C-alpha positions in Angstrom: -30.9 -49.5 236.0 -34.5 -49.9 234.8 -35.7 -50.7 231.4 -39.2 -51.7 230.3 -39.9 -55.1 228.6 -43.4 -55.2 227.1 -44.3 -52.2 229.4 -43.1 -53.9 232.6 -40.2 -52.5 234.6 -37.2 -54.8 234.6 -33.8 -54.4 236.3 -30.8 -54.7 234.1 -27.1 -54.0 234.5 -25.5 -50.9 232.9 -24.8 -51.5 229.2 -26.1 -55.1 229.4 -26.1 -56.7 226.0 -29.6 -57.3 224.7 -28.8 -61.0 224.3 -27.9 -61.3 228.0 -31.2 -59.6 229.0 -33.1 -61.9 226.7 -31.3 -64.9 228.3 -32.2 -63.7 231.7 -35.8 -63.6 230.6 -35.6 -67.1 229.1 -36.1 -65.7 225.6 -32.6 -65.9 224.0 -33.2 -69.2 222.1 -36.9 -68.5 221.3 -37.6 -69.1 217.6 -39.8 -66.6 215.8 -38.9 -63.8 218.3 -38.7 -60.2 217.1 -37.2 -57.5 219.3 -37.7 -53.7 219.0 -35.9 -51.2 221.2 -37.5 -47.8 221.4 -39.6 -48.6 218.3 -36.7 -49.8 216.2 -36.3 -53.4 215.3 -32.9 -54.9 216.4 -31.9 -57.8 214.1 -31.0 -61.1 215.9 -27.4 -60.7 214.6 -27.0 -57.5 216.6 -28.5 -58.7 219.9 -25.0 -59.5 221.4 -23.7 -56.0 220.5 -26.7 -53.9 221.3 -26.3 -52.4 224.8 -29.5 -51.8 226.8 -29.7 -48.2 228.1 -31.7 -46.8 231.1 -35.4 -46.5 230.4 -35.2 -48.3 227.1 -38.6 -49.6 225.9 -38.1 -53.2 224.7 -40.9 -54.9 222.8 -40.8 -58.7 222.4 -43.1 -60.2 219.7 -43.4 -63.9 219.1 -44.6 -65.2 215.8 -47.4 -67.8 216.0 -49.1 -69.9 213.5 -52.8 -70.5 213.1 -55.6 -68.7 211.7 
């Protein structure tokens, strides 16, 4: 199935947990990472239980410091 991560098409397995998808992308352990699926923030505590669905729009945002 196809989902979209930061507007780029990405292959994922059916009902793949969000945490597994993030691990595949090398982002699972990233500190300061916020994830939204279809414009709704998914708390880190729910990444393992949130199943990715076909055509989901996943937005990854990393906090940075500086000014």
